[in-house]
Biotite code that builds the C-alpha atoms (Angstrom):
import biotite.structure as struc

atoms = struc.array([
    struc.Atom([14.958, 4.507, 14.326], chain_id="A", res_id=1, res_name="UNK", atom_name="CA", element="C"),
    struc.Atom([11.787, 4.699, 16.794], chain_id="A", res_id=2, res_name="UNK", atom_name="CA", element="C"),
    struc.Atom([8.753, 1.875, 17.826], chain_id="A", res_id=3, res_name="UNK", atom_name="CA", element="C"),
    struc.Atom([6.600, 1.612, 15.418], chain_id="A", res_id=4, res_name="UNK", atom_name="CA", element="C"),
    struc.Atom([3.090, -0.446, 16.284], chain_id="A", res_id=5, res_name="UNK", atom_name="CA", element="C"),
    struc.Atom([1.090, -1.062, 13.713], chain_id="A", res_id=6, res_name="UNK", atom_name="CA", element="C"),
    struc.Atom([-2.601, -3.435, 13.525], chain_id="A", res_id=7, res_name="UNK", atom_name="CA", element="C"),
    struc.Atom([-3.318, -5.673, 10.949], chain_id="A", res_id=8, res_name="UNK", atom_name="CA", element="C"),
    struc.Atom([-6.593, -7.269, 10.374], chain_id="A", res_id=9, res_name="UNK", atom_name="CA", element="C"),
    struc.Atom([-6.894, -10.497, 8.042], chain_id="A", res_id=10, res_name="UNK", atom_name="CA", element="C"),
    struc.Atom([-10.123, -10.918, 6.115], chain_id="A", res_id=11, res_name="UNK", atom_name="CA", element="C"),
    struc.Atom([-9.538, -14.120, 4.428], chain_id="A", res_id=12, res_name="UNK", atom_name="CA", element="C"),
    struc.Atom([-6.344, -15.923, 3.002], chain_id="A", res_id=13, res_name="UNK", atom_name="CA", element="C"),
    struc.Atom([-5.604, -13.051, 0.299], chain_id="A", res_id=14, res_name="UNK", atom_name="CA", element="C"),
    struc.Atom([-6.879, -9.655, 2.360], chain_id="A", res_id=15, res_name="UNK", atom_name="CA", element="C"),
    struc.Atom([-5.586, -7.580, 5.198], chain_id="A", res_id=16, res_name="UNK", atom_name="CA", element="C"),
    struc.Atom([-5.850, -4.352, 6.440], chain_id="A", res_id=17, res_name="UNK", atom_name="CA", element="C"),
    struc.Atom([-3.065, -2.448, 8.083], chain_id="A", res_id=18, res_name="UNK", atom_name="CA", element="C"),
    struc.Atom([-3.393, 0.824, 10.402], chain_id="A", res_id=19, res_name="UNK", atom_name="CA", element="C"),
    struc.Atom([-1.003, 2.162, 12.510], chain_id="A", res_id=20, res_name="UNK", atom_name="CA", element="C"),
    struc.Atom([-0.474, 6.311, 13.784], chain_id="A", res_id=21, res_name="UNK", atom_name="CA", element="C"),
    struc.Atom([0.010, 7.998, 10.856], chain_id="A", res_id=22, res_name="UNK", atom_name="CA", element="C"),
    struc.Atom([-1.731, 5.729, 7.923], chain_id="A", res_id=23, res_name="UNK", atom_name="CA", element="C"),
    struc.Atom([-4.220, 2.901, 6.566], chain_id="A", res_id=24, res_name="UNK", atom_name="CA", element="C"),
    struc.Atom([-3.423, 0.091, 4.391], chain_id="A", res_id=25, res_name="UNK", atom_name="CA", element="C"),
    struc.Atom([-4.998, -2.998, 1.917], chain_id="A", res_id=26, res_name="UNK", atom_name="CA", element="C"),
    struc.Atom([-3.359, -5.511, 0.543], chain_id="A", res_id=27, res_name="UNK", atom_name="CA", element="C"),
    struc.Atom([-4.829, -8.003, -1.890], chain_id="A", res_id=28, res_name="UNK", atom_name="CA", element="C"),
    struc.Atom([-2.526, -11.515, -2.812], chain_id="A", res_id=29, res_name="UNK", atom_name="CA", element="C"),
    struc.Atom([-0.959, -13.680, -1.405], chain_id="A", res_id=30, res_name="UNK", atom_name="CA", element="C"),
    struc.Atom([2.793, -16.391, -2.288], chain_id="A", res_id=31, res_name="UNK", atom_name="CA", element="C"),
    struc.Atom([2.832, -15.276, -5.982], chain_id="A", res_id=32, res_name="UNK", atom_name="CA", element="C"),
    struc.Atom([1.222, -11.053, -6.133], chain_id="A", res_id=33, res_name="UNK", atom_name="CA", element="C"),
    struc.Atom([1.005, -8.650, -3.573], chain_id="A", res_id=34, res_name="UNK", atom_name="CA", element="C"),
    struc.Atom([-0.913, -5.043, -4.326], chain_id="A", res_id=35, res_name="UNK", atom_name="CA", element="C"),
    struc.Atom([-0.910, -2.685, -1.953], chain_id="A", res_id=36, res_name="UNK", atom_name="CA", element="C"),
    struc.Atom([-3.035, 0.461, -1.840], chain_id="A", res_id=37, res_name="UNK", atom_name="CA", element="C"),
    struc.Atom([-3.233, 2.873, 1.105], chain_id="A", res_id=38, res_name="UNK", atom_name="CA", element="C"),
    struc.Atom([-4.747, 5.891, 2.417], chain_id="A", res_id=39, res_name="UNK", atom_name="CA", element="C"),
    struc.Atom([-2.010, 8.411, 0.974], chain_id="A", res_id=40, res_name="UNK", atom_name="CA", element="C"),
    struc.Atom([-2.859, 7.369, -2.913], chain_id="A", res_id=41, res_name="UNK", atom_name="CA", element="C"),
    struc.Atom([0.163, 5.241, -3.205], chain_id="A", res_id=42, res_name="UNK", atom_name="CA", element="C"),
    struc.Atom([-0.021, 1.998, -4.982], chain_id="A", res_id=43, res_name="UNK", atom_name="CA", element="C"),
    struc.Atom([2.083, -0.807, -4.778], chain_id="A", res_id=44, res_name="UNK", atom_name="CA", element="C"),
    struc.Atom([2.447, -4.176, -6.693], chain_id="A", res_id=45, res_name="UNK", atom_name="CA", element="C"),
    struc.Atom([5.475, -6.906, -6.126], chain_id="A", res_id=46, res_name="UNK", atom_name="CA", element="C"),
    struc.Atom([6.517, -10.295, -5.869], chain_id="A", res_id=47, res_name="UNK", atom_name="CA", element="C"),
    struc.Atom([7.562, -11.360, -3.036], chain_id="A", res_id=48, res_name="UNK", atom_name="CA", element="C"),
    struc.Atom([10.791, -12.971, -2.529], chain_id="A", res_id=49, res_name="UNK", atom_name="CA", element="C"),
    struc.Atom([12.032, -11.623, -5.962], chain_id="A", res_id=50, res_name="UNK", atom_name="CA", element="C"),
    struc.Atom([12.635, -7.688, -5.336], chain_id="A", res_id=51, res_name="UNK", atom_name="CA", element="C"),
    struc.Atom([10.567, -6.206, -8.229], chain_id="A", res_id=52, res_name="UNK", atom_name="CA", element="C"),
    struc.Atom([8.090, -4.131, -7.194], chain_id="A", res_id=53, res_name="UNK", atom_name="CA", element="C"),
    struc.Atom([6.645, -1.429, -8.528], chain_id="A", res_id=54, res_name="UNK", atom_name="CA", element="C"),
    struc.Atom([5.142, 2.257, -6.792], chain_id="A", res_id=55, res_name="UNK", atom_name="CA", element="C"),
    struc.Atom([2.717, 4.808, -8.568], chain_id="A", res_id=56, res_name="UNK", atom_name="CA", element="C"),
    struc.Atom([0.826, 7.377, -6.682], chain_id="A", res_id=57, res_name="UNK", atom_name="CA", element="C"),
    struc.Atom([-2.597, 7.991, -7.778], chain_id="A", res_id=58, res_name="UNK", atom_name="CA", element="C"),
    struc.Atom([-4.573, 11.176, -7.849], chain_id="A", res_id=59, res_name="UNK", atom_name="CA", element="C"),
    struc.Atom([-1.421, 13.046, -7.964], chain_id="A", res_id=60, res_name="UNK", atom_name="CA", element="C"),
    struc.Atom([-1.016, 16.739, -8.211], chain_id="A", res_id=61, res_name="UNK", atom_name="CA", element="C"),
    struc.Atom([-2.933, 18.887, -10.798], chain_id="A", res_id=62, res_name="UNK", atom_name="CA", element="C"),
    struc.Atom([-0.448, 20.155, -13.715], chain_id="A", res_id=63, res_name="UNK", atom_name="CA", element="C"),
    struc.Atom([-1.531, 23.301, -15.820], chain_id="A", res_id=64, res_name="UNK", atom_name="CA", element="C"),
    struc.Atom([-1.878, 27.066, -15.702], chain_id="A", res_id=65, res_name="UNK", atom_name="CA", element="C"),
    struc.Atom([-4.225, 29.339, -13.831], chain_id="A", res_id=66, res_name="UNK", atom_name="CA", element="C"),
    struc.Atom([-6.174, 31.730, -15.274], chain_id="A", res_id=67, res_name="UNK", atom_name="CA", element="C"),
])
């Protein structure tokens, strides 16, 4: 396990921007629901304190046959 340094900028009560060496993410929400979108096109929605969360990849690989 290595050292991880993250810079967080809080914009208001419910919006936070997180930046580290490899990625950037935007978090929206508070105590009840939190939604995070990062630059790797991954969306996470969670209910803090419950262990319940949902992850999905946005704009994933296109499937189909090449002509």
